[in-house]
LUMMAR-59857 format. One line per 3 residues: number of its first residue (from 0); for each residue z, x, y of N, C-alpha, C. Coordinates in steps of 0.2 Angstrom, whole numbers, plus 2048, in hexadecimal, padded with zeros to 3 digits. Each point is the difference from the previous one (the first is absolute). Layout:
<atoms>
NUM = Z,X,Y,Z,X,Y,Z,X,Y; ...
</atoms>
This chain:
<atoms>
0 = 7EE,83D,888,7FC,802,7FA,803,7FE,7FA; 7FD,7FC,7FB,803,7FF,7FA,7FF,806,7FB; 805,803,7FD,7FF,806,7FC,7FE,7FD,7F9
3 = 7FB,803,7FD,7FE,7FE,7F9,804,804,7FB; 802,7FD,7FB,803,804,7FA,7FB,804,7FC; 802,807,800,7FB,805,7FD,801,800,7F8
6 = 805,7FD,7FE,801,800,7F9,7FF,7F9,7FD; 7FE,800,7FA,7FF,7FA,7FC,806,7FE,7FE; 801,7F9,7FF,807,7FD,7FE,7FF,7FC,7F9
9 = 805,7FF,7FD,800,7FC,7FA,804,7FA,802; 800,7FE,806,803,7F9,801,7FC,7FA,7FE; 7FA,801,7FE,7FC,7FA,7FD,801,7FF,7F9
12 = 805,802,7FD,800,7FF,7F8,800,7F9,7FF; 7FD,7FE,7FA,7FF,7F9,7FE,806,7FE,7FD; 800,7FA,7FF,806,7FC,7FC,801,803,7FA
15 = 7FA,802,7FC,801,803,7F9,804,806,801; 800,804,805,803,806,800,807,7FF,802; 802,7FA,804,807,7FF,801,803,7FE,7FA
18 = 7FD,7FD,7FB,803,7FE,7FA,802,806,7FC; 7FB,805,800,801,806,7FC,805,804,803; 801,800,806,806,803,804,806,7FD,7FE
21 = 800,7F9,7FF,806,7FD,7FE,802,801,7F9; 7FB,801,7FC,801,802,7F9,804,807,800; 7FE,805,804,803,807,800,807,7FF,802
24 = 801,7FC,805,807,7FE,803,804,7FD,7FB; 7FE,7FC,7FC,804,7FD,7FB,802,805,7FB; 7FB,804,7FE,802,805,7FB,806,804,802
27 = 800,802,807,806,804,803,806,7FC,7FF; 800,7F9,802,806,7FC,7FF,802,800,7F9; 7FC,7FF,7FB,802,7FF,7F9,803,807,7FE
30 = 7FD,805,802,803,807,7FE,807,801,802; 802,7FD,805,807,801,803,805,7FC,7FC; 7FF,7FD,7FA,805,7FD,7FD,7FF,801,7F8
33 = 806,7FF,7FC,800,800,7F9,800,7FA,7FD; 801,7FA,804,800,7F9,7FD,7FA,7FF,7FD; 800,7FB,7FA,7FA,7FE,7FD,7FD,7FA,803
36 = 804,7FC,804,7FD,7FB,803,803,7FE,807; 7FD,800,805,803,7FF,807,7FC,7FB,804; 803,7FC,805,7FC,7FD,805,803,803,807
39 = 7FB,802,803,801,803,807,7FE,7FC,806; 805,7FC,802,7FF,7FC,806,804,802,806; 7FC,804,805,803,804,805,804,7FB,804
42 = 807,801,801,804,7FC,805,801,804,806; 7FF,807,800,800,804,806,7FC,805,800; 7FE,803,805,7FB,806,800,803,807,7FD
45 = 801,800,7F9,803,806,7FD,7FB,805,801; 802,807,7FE,7FB,805,800,7FA,7FF,7FB; 803,7FD,7FA,7FA,7FE,7FB,7FC,7FB,803
48 = 802,7FB,802,7FC,7FA,803,7FB,803,806; 803,804,804,7FC,803,806,7FB,804,7FD; 801,804,7FB,7FB,804,7FD,7FA,7FC,7FD
51 = 802,7FA,7FD,7FB,7FC,7FD,7FC,7FD,804; 803,7FD,806,7FC,7FC,805,7FB,805,804; 803,806,802,7FC,805,803,7FA,802,7FC
54 = 801,800,7FA,7FB,803,7FB,7FA,7FB,800; 802,7F9,800,7FA,7FB,800,7FE,7FF,807; 803,800,805,7FE,7FD,807,802,806,805
57 = 7FB,805,800,800,805,805,7FB,7FE,806; 7FE,806,803,7FB,7FF,806,7FA,7FC,7FF; 7FE,800,7FA,7F9,7FD,7FE,801,7F8,802
60 = 806,7FD,801,800,7F9,801,7FD,7FE,806; 7FF,805,805,7FD,7FE,806,7FA,7FE,7FF; 7FC,802,7FB,7F9,7FE,7FF,7FF,7FC,7FA
63 = 806,7FE,7FD,800,7FD,7F9,7FC,7FA,800; 800,7FC,806,7FC,7F9,801,7F9,801,7FF; 7FD,806,800,7F9,801,800,7FE,803,7F9
66 = 804,7FE,7FB,7FF,804,7FA,7FA,7FD,7FC; 7FD,7FA,802,7FA,7FE,7FD,7FA,802,804; 801,802,806,7FA,802,805,7FB,804,7FD
69 = 801,806,7FD,7FB,804,7FD,7FB,7FC,7FB; 802,7FC,7FC,7FC,7FC,7FB,7FD,7FB,804; 803,7FC,805,7FD,7FB,804,7FA,802,804
72 = 801,806,803,7FA,803,804,7FB,803,7FC; 801,802,7FA,7FB,802,7FC,7FC,7FA,7FE; 803,7FB,7FE,7FD,7FA,7FE,7FB,7FD,806
75 = 803,800,806,7FD,7FD,805,7FA,804,802; 800,807,7FF,7FB,804,802,7FA,7FF,7FA; 801,7FF,7FA,7FC,7FE,7FB,7FC,7F9,802
78 = 804,7FB,803,7FD,7FA,801,7FB,801,807; 803,803,804,7FB,801,807,7FA,804,7FF; 801,805,7FB,7FA,805,7FF,7FA,7FC,7FE
81 = 802,7FA,7FC,7FA,7FC,7FD,7FD,7FC,805; 803,7FF,806,7FD,7FC,805,7FE,804,806; 7FE,806,7FF,7FD,804,806,806,803,804
84 = 806,7FE,7FF,805,803,805,803,806,7FC; 807,801,802,803,806,7FC,805,803,805; 805,804,7FD,805,804,804,805,7FB,801
87 = 806,804,801,807,7FC,801,802,801,807; 803,7FA,802,802,800,808,805,806,800; 800,804,806,805,806,801,807,7FE,7FF
90 = 802,7FA,802,807,7FF,7FF,802,7FF,7F9; 7FC,7FD,7FC,801,7FF,7F9,800,807,7FC; 7FB,804,802,7FF,806,7FD,806,804,801
93 = 803,800,805,806,804,802,806,7FE,7FB; 800,7FA,7FD,805,7FE,7FC,7FF,802,7F8; 7FA,803,7FF,7FE,800,7F9,804,806,7FC
96 = 803,805,803,804,805,7FC,7FB,805,7FD; 803,803,7FB,7FC,805,7FD,7FE,7FF,7F9; 801,7F9,7FE,7FD,7FE,7F9,7F9,800,800
99 = 7FD,803,7FA,7F9,7FF,7FE,7FF,7FA,7FC; 7FC,7FC,802,7FE,7F9,7FD,7F9,800,7FE; 7FF,7FE,7FA,7FA,7FF,7FD,7FF,7F9,7FD
102 = 7FC,7FC,803,7FF,7F9,7FE,7FC,800,7FA; 802,7FE,7FA,7FD,800,7FA,7FC,7FA,7FF; 802,7FA,803,7FC,7FA,7FE,802,7FB,806
105 = 7FB,7FC,801,801,7FA,805,7FF,7FA,7FB; 804,7FD,7FD,800,7FB,7FC,7FE,7F9,802; 802,7FF,807,7FF,7FA,803,800,801,808
108 = 7FD,7FC,804,800,800,807,7FE,7FA,803; 804,7FD,805,7FF,7FB,804,802,801,807; 7FD,7FD,804,802,800,807,801,7F9,802
111 = 807,7FE,802,801,7F9,801,806,7FF,805; 7FE,7FC,805,805,7FF,805,803,806,803; 7FC,805,801,802,806,803,803,805,7FB
114 = 800,7FE,7FA,803,805,7FB,7FB,803,7FB; 801,807,800,7FC,804,7FB,804,7FF,7FA; 7FE,7FD,7FB,804,7FF,7F9,7FC,804,7FB
117 = 803,806,7FD,7FD,804,7FC,804,802,7FA; 7FD,7FE,7FA,803,802,7F9,7FD,807,7FF; 804,805,7FE,7FE,806,7FF,803,804,7FB
120 = 7FE,806,7FF,803,806,7FC,7FF,806,803; 806,804,801,800,806,804,804,806,7FC; 7FF,806,803,804,806,7FE,802,803,806
123 = 806,802,800,803,804,806,803,807,7FD; 7FF,805,804,804,806,7FF,803,803,806; 807,801,800,803,803,805,801,807,800
126 = 7FE,805,805,801,806,800,808,802,7FE; 801,805,7FC,807,802,7FF,802,7FD,7F9; 7FC,7FB,7FE,802,7FC,7F9,7FA,802,7FB
129 = 802,801,7FA,7FB,802,7FC,7FD,7FA,7FC; 803,7FA,801,7FD,7FA,7FD,7FB,7FB,804; 7FC,7FD,7FD,7FC,7FB,803,803,7F9,7FE
132 = 800,7FB,805,802,7FA,7FF,7FA,7FB,800; 7FF,7FB,7FB,7FB,7FB,800,803,7FA,803; 7FD,7FD,804,801,7F9,803,7FB,7FB,7FF
135 = 802,7FA,7FE,7FC,7FA,7FF,803,7FA,804; 7FC,7FC,803,803,7FB,803,7FC,7FB,805; 803,7FD,804,7FD,7FC,805,802,802,807
138 = 7FC,801,805,802,803,807,7FD,7FB,804; 804,7FD,805,7FD,7FC,805,802,803,807; 7FB,800,804,800,804,806,7FD,7FB,807
141 = 804,800,805,7FD,7FD,806,801,805,806; 7FA,801,804,800,804,806,7FF,7FC,806; 803,801,805,7FF,7FD,806,7FE,805,806
144 = 7FB,7FE,804,7FF,804,806,7FE,7FA,806; 804,801,805,800,7FC,806,801,7F8,7FE; 805,7FF,7FA,802,7FA,7FE,7FA,7FD,7FB
147 = 7FB,804,7FF,7FB,7FD,7FC,800,804,7F9; 7FF,7FC,7FA,800,804,7F9,7FA,803,800; 800,807,7FD,7FA,804,7FF,7FE,800,7FA
150 = 7FA,7FF,7FE,7FD,7FF,7F9,7FF,807,7FE; 7FC,804,804,7FF,807,7FF,802,805,804; 806,802,800,803,805,805,7FC,807,7FF
153 = 800,804,805,7FE,807,7FF,804,805,804; 7FD,805,802,804,805,804,800,7FE,807; 7FD,7FB,802,800,7FE,808,805,7FA,800
156 = 803,7FE,7FA,804,7FA,801,807,802,803; 802,7FC,805,807,801,803,805,7FB,7FD; 803,802,7FA,804,7FB,7FC,806,7FD,804
159 = 800,7FA,801,806,7FD,804,805,7FE,7FB; 7FE,7FE,7FA,805,7FE,7FB,7FD,801,7F9; 804,802,7FB,7FF,801,7F9,804,7FB,7FC
162 = 7FE,7FC,7FC,804,7FD,7FB,7FD,801,7F9; 805,802,7FB,7FE,802,7F9,805,7FB,7FC; 7FD,7FF,7FA,803,7FD,7FA,7FD,803,7FA
165 = 804,805,7FD,7FE,804,7FA,804,7FE,7FA; 7FD,7FF,7FB,804,7FF,7F9,7FC,805,7FB; 804,805,7FE,7FD,805,7FC,805,802,7FA
168 = 7FC,802,7FB,804,803,7FA,7FE,807,800; 804,804,7FE,7FF,807,800,802,804,7F9; 7FD,805,7FE,801,804,7FA,7FF,808,802
171 = 805,804,7FF,7FE,807,800,7FC,803,7FA; 7FC,804,801,7FB,802,7FB,804,804,7FB; 804,805,802,803,805,7FC,807,7FE,7FE
174 = 804,7FD,806,807,7FF,7FF,801,7F9,7FC; 7FC,7FC,801,801,7FA,7FC,804,7FA,804; 803,802,805,804,7FB,804,7FB,7FB,802
177 = 803,7FA,801,7FB,7FA,802,804,7FB,803; 7FD,7FB,804,804,7FB,803,7FC,7FC,805; 802,7FC,804,7FC,7FC,805,803,801,807
180 = 7FB,7FE,805,802,800,806,7FD,7FA,804; 804,7FC,803,7FE,7FB,804,802,801,807; 7FB,801,805,802,802,807,7FC,7FB,805
183 = 804,7FE,805,7FD,7FD,805,802,803,807; 7FB,800,805,802,803,806,7FC,7FD,806; 803,7FF,806,7FD,7FE,806,801,805,805
186 = 7FB,804,803,802,805,804,7FB,7FF,807; 803,800,806,7FD,800,806,7FF,807,803; 7FB,801,804,7FE,806,803,7FF,7FF,808
189 = 803,805,804,800,800,807,7FE,807,802; 7FA,801,804,7FD,807,801,802,802,807; 800,807,800,801,803,807,7FC,807,7FF
192 = 7FF,804,806,7FE,806,800,7F8,800,7FE; 7FD,7FB,802,7F9,800,7FF,7FF,7FE,7F8; 804,7FC,7FE,800,7FE,7F9,801,805,7FB
195 = 803,806,802,802,805,7FB,807,7FF,7FE; 804,7FC,803,807,7FF,7FE,801,7F9,7FE; 803,7FE,7FA,801,7F9,7FE,807,7FF,7FF
198 = 803,7FA,803,807,7FF,7FE,800,7FA,7FB; 803,800,7FB,800,7FB,7FA,806,7FC,800; 800,7FA,7FF,806,7FC,7FF,7FE,7FB,7FA
201 = 804,800,7FB,7FF,7FB,7FB,805,7FF,7FB; 7FE,7FC,7FB,805,7FE,7FA,7FD,801,7FA; 803,803,7FB,7FE,801,7F9,805,7FE,7FB
204 = 7FD,7FE,7FA,804,7FE,7FA,7FD,803,7FA; 805,803,7FC,7FD,802,7F9,805,7FD,7FB; 7FD,7FE,7FB,803,7FE,7F9,7FD,804,7FB
207 = 804,805,7FD,7FC,805,7FB,804,801,7FA; 7FD,802,7FB,804,801,7F9,7FC,806,7FD; 805,804,7FD,7FD,806,7FC,803,801,7F9
210 = 7FD,802,7FB,803,802,7FA,7FE,808,7FF; 805,803,7FE,7FF,807,7FF,805,803,7FA; 7FE,805,7FD,804,804,7FB,802,806,803
213 = 807,801,7FF,803,807,801,802,803,7F9; 802,806,801,802,804,7FA,805,7FC,7FB; 805,7FC,803,805,7FD,7FC,7FF,7F8,801
216 = 7FC,7FD,804,800,7F9,801,7FA,7FD,802; 7FF,7FA,7FE,7FB,7FC,803,802,7FC,806; 7FD,800,806,802,7FD,806,7FC,7FA,802
219 = 802,7FB,803,7FD,7FB,804,803,7FF,807; 7FD,801,805,802,800,807,7FD,7FB,804; 803,7FB,803,7FD,7FB,804,803,802,808
222 = 7FB,7FF,804,802,801,807,7FD,7FA,805; 804,7FE,804,7FE,7FB,805,801,803,807; 7FB,801,804,801,803,807,7FD,7FC,805
225 = 804,7FE,805,7FE,7FD,806,801,805,806; 7FA,801,804,800,805,804,7FD,7FE,807; 803,801,805,7FE,7FF,808,7FF,806,803
228 = 7FA,801,803,7FE,806,804,7FF,7FE,807; 803,804,804,800,800,808,7FE,806,803; 7FB,7FF,804,7FE,806,805,7FE,806,7FC
231 = 7FD,7FF,7FA,7FE,806,7FC,7FA,803,804; 800,806,802,7FA,803,804,7FD,805,7FD; 7F9,800,7FF,7FC,804,7FC,7FA,803,805
234 = 7FD,805,7FF,7FA,802,804,7FA,7FF,7FB; 7FC,7FC,803,7FA,7FF,7FB,7FB,806,7FF; 801,805,804,7FC,806,7FF,804,806,7FC
237 = 806,7FD,7FD,804,805,7FC,7FC,801,7F9; 802,805,7FD,7FE,801,7F9,803,7FC,7FB; 7FD,7FE,7FB,803,7FC,7FB,807,803,7FE
240 = 805,7FB,7FF,807,802,7FE,804,803,806; 7FE,800,806,804,802,805,806,7FC,802; 805,802,802,806,7FC,802,7FF,7FC,806
243 = 803,7FA,800,800,7FC,806,804,804,805; 7FF,7FE,807,803,804,805,806,7FB,803; 801,7FA,7FE,806,7FC,802,800,7FA,7FC
246 = 806,7FD,801,800,7F9,7FC,806,800,7FB; 801,7FA,7FD,806,7FF,7FC,7FE,7FA,7FB; 803,801,7FA,7FF,7FB,7FB,807,7FE,7FD
249 = 801,7F9,7FE,805,7FE,7FD,7FF,7FD,7FA; 804,802,7FA,7FE,7FD,7F9,806,7FD,7FE; 7FF,7FB,7FC,805,7FD,7FB,7FE,800,7F9
252 = 803,804,7FC,7FE,802,7FA,804,7FD,7FB; 7FE,7FC,7FB,804,7FE,7FA,7FD,804,7FA; 804,804,7FD,7FE,804,7FA,804,7FF,7FA
255 = 7FC,7FF,7FA,804,7FF,7FA,7FC,804,7FB; 804,804,7FC,7FE,805,7FB,804,800,7FA; 7FC,7FF,7FA,803,800,7F9,7FD,805,7FC
258 = 804,804,7FD,7FD,806,7FC,804,7FF,7F9; 7FC,800,7FB,803,7FF,7F9,7FF,806,7FC; 805,804,7FE,7FF,806,7FD,7FD,800,7F9
261 = 7FD,805,7FE,7FD,801,7F9,804,804,7FC; 807,801,801,805,803,7FC,801,807,802; 7FC,803,805,801,807,802,805,800,805
264 = 804,805,801,805,801,806,7FC,800,806; 803,7FF,806,807,7FF,801,802,7F9,800; 7FC,7FA,7FF,803,7FA,800,7FB,7FB,7FC
267 = 803,7FA,7FE,7FC,7FC,7FD,7FD,7FB,805; 804,7FC,804,7FE,7FB,804,803,801,808; 7FB,7FF,804,803,801,807,7FC,7FA,804
270 = 804,7FC,805,7FD,7FB,804,803,802,807; 7FB,7FF,804,802,801,807,7FD,7FB,805; 804,7FD,803,7FE,7FA,805,803,801,807
273 = 7FC,7FE,805,803,801,806,7FB,7FD,806; 803,7FF,806,7FC,7FE,805,802,805,806; 7FB,803,803,801,804,805,7FC,7FE,806
276 = 802,802,806,7FC,800,807,7FF,807,801; 7FA,801,801,7FE,807,802,7FC,800,806; 802,803,806,7FC,801,806,7FF,806,802
279 = 7F9,801,802,7FE,807,802,7FD,800,807; 802,805,804,7FE,801,807,7FC,807,801; 7FA,800,803,7FC,806,801,801,802,807
282 = 802,806,800,801,803,807,7F9,804,802; 7FF,802,806,7FA,802,802,7FE,807,7FD; 806,804,7FD,7FE,806,7FD,7FF,7FF,7F9
285 = 7FF,7FA,7FE,7FE,7FE,7F8,807,800,7FC; 805,801,804,807,7FF,7FB,801,7F9,7FF; 802,7FE,7FA,801,7F9,7FD,807,800,7FF
288 = 804,7FC,803,807,7FE,7FF,800,7FA,7FC; 803,800,7F9,800,7FB,7FC,808,7FE,7FF; 801,7F9,801,807,7FE,7FF,800,7FB,7FA
291 = 804,802,7FC,801,7FB,7F9,806,7FC,800; 800,7FA,7FE,806,7FC,800,7FF,7FB,7FA; 806,7FF,7FC,800,7FC,7FB,805,7FA,801
294 = 803,7FF,806,804,7FB,802,807,802,800; 802,805,7FD,807,802,7FF,801,807,804; 7FA,803,803,800,806,804,7FA,802,801
297 = 7FF,805,804,7F9,803,802,801,808,801; 7FA,803,7FF,7FF,807,802,7F9,801,803; 7FF,806,803,7FA,802,803,7FE,806,7FE
300 = 7F9,801,800,7FD,807,7FF,7FA,801,804; 800,806,803,7FA,801,804,7FC,806,7FD; 7FA,7FF,800,7FB,804,7FC,7F9,800,804
303 = 7FC,805,7FD,7F9,801,803,7FB,7FC,7FC; 7FD,7FB,804,7FB,7FC,7FC,7FA,804,7FE; 7FF,806,802,7F9,803,7FF,800,803,7F9
306 = 806,801,7FC,800,802,7FA,7FF,808,800; 7FE,803,7F9,7FF,807,800,7F9,801,802; 7FF,807,802,7F9,802,801,7FC,7FF,7FA
309 = 7FA,7FF,801,7FB,7FF,7FB,7FA,804,801
</atoms>
């Protein structure tokens, strides 16, 4: 019997939250130095570098490839409702996490060559965060069932493959942080247990950028992430946000961050650059072992993907 997780998890944090976490980690790095200008290019996994990378890439990376799914599924639901259909396929619903999504506008829509191409405006709110994020952009979605492209999926659709191409800009309402996300993913689904268990394999790629202001600096952060997912197993009857029950993911991350100070201590300018390989493996008890490497060395950390009780 597959045991379901009884606690909600935060492993579905979106790319915007990864960046904000990166900003917090950068603030810690800067605070450890009295220098006015530094370039930090990790040559080995020092304690400082380890803390930085772990702050940015924790257990949430298991599901990071589905960062745009909540918005995509909300858009698709809007489209299908207008055509007498409605509802989200169970396998896709299980990937949505706990973000609350409100579609504010459908600016354009076309169905062409199996693609739902949607221009939109949306708002998202994540429990545990006080701010709302506004998204605008273009989302392209293809869904396959039995090798056939599905125009109007619903709760009876058994998804065989999902392809996404999302291009979005975002703005925090209160915090003021803003940036862009360019996300592509191709994911296949194989079912068992009467279609209540889905095993996913796929490839994702993100190119993202954020601007944000800290107490002492204005920061710009660029991220390029290539991710491969193998044997990620979910229960389609799970509650939103539940942990996967098995699987692994491998990421190659290129990160560049530049912060220019506004004259306040501790520093004036900081630049951080690096390429990391981050691999995560989910055990049957929801433990996630993450291995970090930057080419000069590596270290591992085992944690609980379920996160704190909510």
